[in-house]
N, C-alpha and C positions, 0 to 999 in steps of 0.2 A: 715410585706414586703409589699414593694408597686409594684405592678407590670405597676404601669405607665414608661412612659418617662424621660430619666434625665432631665435638662435643656439644656445641652450641646447637646443632642439628638433632642430636640424642635428646638432648635435656628438653628442647620445644615437642618432640614427641611424645617423652614421657608426661610431660604437664597437656596436652592433648588429651592421651587418653586418659588421665588421669580428670579431666574433665569432662568427658563423654561418660566415663565411669557412672560420676555423679548424677549426670541428666540421665543415664541410662536407669539407674535406681530411681529415680524418680519418677521418669517412664513408670518404670514395671511396679510401684508402688500404687501407682492411679488404673493402670489396668486390674492389678490384683483387687484393688476396691473397688473398682465400677461392676467385675464379675459379681462377686459377692453381692454387691449392691441389687443388679441385675435379678439375682437368683433369689434373694431376699423380695423384691417386687414381686416377682412372677408370684411365690409363693405366697406372699402377703394378700396379694390380687386373688390369688383361690381361693384360699380360705374366707376370705371377706366376702366372695360369691358363693361359696358353700355354707356358709356361717354367720354372714350377715344378719343374717333375720334373728339370730340370739342375742346379739348386742346392743349394747343400748345404741340410740341414735347419737348421742355426745361421742362415746367409743367409736362409733363406724365412722363418724365426719373428721375425728383427731389421725383416725388413720389411714384414712383417704387422704386427708391433710399432708400426713407425712408422706405415704408413697408421692403425692405428685411434689414434695420438695424437694426429695430423693431421686426422682426420675431429672427433675431440673438439673440437678446438679450431675445426675450422670452423664445427658444429653449436652452440659457445655463444650465447646470446641476445645478448649483446654481444662479437661478434668481434673481437679485438685484432692487429691486425694484423703488429704484431712478434712477437707469439706464433704466428702460424700463417706468417709467414715463417720462423721458426727451426725450426720443425717439418716445413715446406715445403723446405729444407736438409737435415734429415737424412735424409728419405727420401730427397731425390736422393743423398746419400751414399752409404744402405746399398743402394741397388737400382741 
């Protein structure tokens, strides 16, 4: 009597692992994007605080809006890596 797994059980386990690998990859991308975004938010807020009086009101408002949009994306219950990356890029462009 064989105590091993059947071919179908092995195949199911491999498929489950592949499916989980994709989900893990997406989760990892979201975490990495979130970490980068949080760092940028922090540095942008600090720069705005330190040098905000040296930029125009229009630029200041654009930076504040970009920070707010990025914070919203980062704080989402299901953070979307692409959304966070796009808003990170926007903040980098305006600041």
